[in-house]
C-alpha positions in Angstrom: -61.9 96.0 -28.9 -60.8 95.2 -25.4 -63.2 96.1 -22.6 -61.8 98.6 -20.0 -59.1 99.7 -22.4 -59.5 103.3 -21.3 -59.1 102.5 -17.6 -55.8 101.7 -15.7 -56.5 98.2 -14.2 -53.0 96.9 -14.6 -50.3 97.4 -11.9 -46.8 96.9 -13.3 -43.6 97.1 -11.2 -40.6 98.2 -13.3 -37.0 98.2 -12.1 -34.6 98.8 -14.9 -34.5 100.8 -18.1 -38.3 101.5 -17.9 -37.9 103.6 -14.7 -38.1 107.4 -15.0 -34.8 108.6 -16.4 -34.1 105.2 -17.8 -33.2 104.7 -21.4 -36.6 103.2 -22.3 -38.8 105.1 -19.9 -41.0 106.4 -22.8 -42.6 103.0 -22.9 -44.5 104.0 -19.8 -45.9 107.2 -21.4 -49.7 107.3 -21.0 -49.5 105.3 -17.7 -50.1 106.6 -14.2 -47.0 106.8 -12.1 -47.8 105.5 -8.6 -44.5 106.0 -6.9 -41.4 104.3 -5.8 -41.7 100.7 -4.6 -39.4 97.8 -3.9 -39.6 94.0 -4.1 -37.7 91.2 -2.4 -34.9 89.9 -4.5 -31.4 90.8 -5.8 -31.1 93.1 -8.8 -28.8 91.4 -11.3 -27.0 92.3 -14.5 -27.3 89.7 -17.3 -24.5 88.6 -19.6 -25.9 90.9 -22.3 -26.4 93.9 -20.0 -30.1 93.7 -19.2 -31.4 93.8 -15.7 -33.3 91.1 -13.9 -34.3 90.2 -10.4 -33.1 87.0 -8.7 -36.2 86.3 -6.6 -34.5 83.4 -4.8 -32.3 85.9 -2.8 -34.2 86.8 0.4 -33.8 89.8 2.7 -32.5 91.9 -0.2 -34.5 94.6 -2.0 -34.7 95.8 -5.6 -36.1 99.3 -5.9 -38.4 100.2 -8.8 -41.5 102.1 -9.7 -45.2 101.2 -9.9 -47.3 102.2 -12.9 -51.0 101.8 -13.5 -51.7 101.2 -17.2 -54.3 100.0 -19.6 -54.0 96.8 -21.7 -52.5 98.6 -24.7 -49.7 99.9 -22.4 -49.0 96.4 -21.2 -48.9 95.1 -24.8 -46.3 97.7 -25.7 -44.1 96.7 -22.8 -44.6 93.0 -23.4 -43.5 93.5 -27.0 -40.3 95.1 -25.7 -39.7 92.5 -23.0 -40.5 89.3 -24.8 -40.6 89.9 -28.6 -38.3 92.7 -29.7 -34.6 92.4 -30.3 -34.0 94.7 -27.4 -34.0 91.9 -24.9 -33.8 88.1 -25.4 -37.0 86.2 -25.4 -36.3 85.3 -21.8 -38.8 87.4 -19.7 -42.3 86.2 -18.6 -45.1 88.2 -17.1 -45.7 87.2 -13.5 -46.9 88.5 -10.2 -44.6 89.5 -7.4 -45.0 91.1 -3.9 -44.2 94.8 -3.6 -43.9 97.3 -0.8 -44.1 101.1 -1.0 -40.8 102.9 -0.6 -42.0 105.5 1.9 -39.0 106.2 4.1 -36.7 103.7 2.5 -36.7 100.0 2.6 -38.3 99.0 5.9 -38.9 95.3 5.8 -40.8 92.6 3.9 -43.7 92.3 6.3 -47.1 90.9 5.2 -48.7 94.0 6.7 -47.8 96.4 4.0 -47.4 93.9 1.1 -49.3 94.2 -2.1 -48.8 92.6 -5.5 -48.1 93.8 -9.0 -47.2 92.4 -12.4 -43.5 92.1 -13.1 -41.4 90.7 -15.8 -39.3 87.8 -14.5 -36.3 86.3 -16.2 -36.9 82.8 -17.6 -34.1 80.7 -16.3 -35.2 77.5 -17.9 -37.6 76.4 -20.6 -41.2 76.5 -19.5 -42.9 73.2 -19.3 -46.3 72.9 -20.8 -47.8 70.8 -18.1 -50.9 69.8 -20.1 -48.9 68.5 -23.0 -51.1 70.5 -25.3 -49.8 73.7 -27.0 -53.2 75.3 -27.1 -53.6 74.8 -23.3 -50.3 76.5 -22.4 -50.3 79.4 -19.9 -50.5 82.7 -21.6 -50.8 85.6 -19.1 -51.5 88.3 -21.8 -54.4 86.3 -23.3 -55.8 85.6 -19.8 -55.6 89.3 -18.9 -57.5 90.1 -22.1 -60.1 87.4 -21.4 -60.6 88.8 -17.8 -60.9 92.4 -19.0 -63.4 91.4 -21.6 -65.5 89.4 -19.1 -66.1 92.4 -16.9 -69.4 94.1 -17.1 -68.4 97.5 -15.7 -66.0 100.0 -17.2 -63.9 100.0 -14.1 -61.8 97.0 -13.1 -60.2 96.9 -9.7 -56.5 96.3 -10.2 -56.4 94.1 -7.1 -59.1 91.8 -8.6 -57.0 91.4 -11.8 -53.8 90.6 -9.8 -55.7 88.0 -7.7 -57.2 86.5 -10.8 -53.9 86.2 -12.7 -52.0 85.0 -9.6 -54.4 82.1 -9.3 -54.1 81.4 -13.0 -50.3 81.3 -12.9 -50.4 78.9 -10.0 -52.1 76.2 -12.1 
C-alpha cells in the first residue's frame, strides 16, 4: 500500500480532454479542482487529433486546470496518457511552470510562478543515459518511492514537485 494515498500531494496541470467539460474529464473524478491556470507554450494539435504543448514557443500561453490528487488518481491518468490506446505512447510525466489565471493571462513572471506535473509530448526517443535499463528514469516509480519514504500522513505538494524536478534533471 502506498503511504499518503488518501492525501492529495500531487499537483497535475491538465490542458486538453481532461479539463472540465472535456471528453475525458471523468479521469479527474476524486481529485480536488484548484482552478484555472496557464503555462508558457503553444497548444498544438497532433496528427492524430490529441493535444500537446510545444514548450519551446515562448511568450504564448496554454490555458488549463490544476488538480490535486492522490497517487491512485495519477496512476489512472498515466494509464490513459502513456499506456492505453487512447493516445500514442508519446507522453511523459514532467514538471512545468504554471501561473494562476486570475484576471486572464498576465505574464510569465517569476513572482507568481509555481510548478506542477504535466504530461509532455515525447518528440524523440528517450536516451537512457546510464546505459542500464534498470537505472532509467521512471517518474511514477520515483513518486511512489518518495511517498513511501515520508513519515507523516501529509505530504507537501511543493516538496514532491521539488523532489521530482531534481530527479528529472539528472
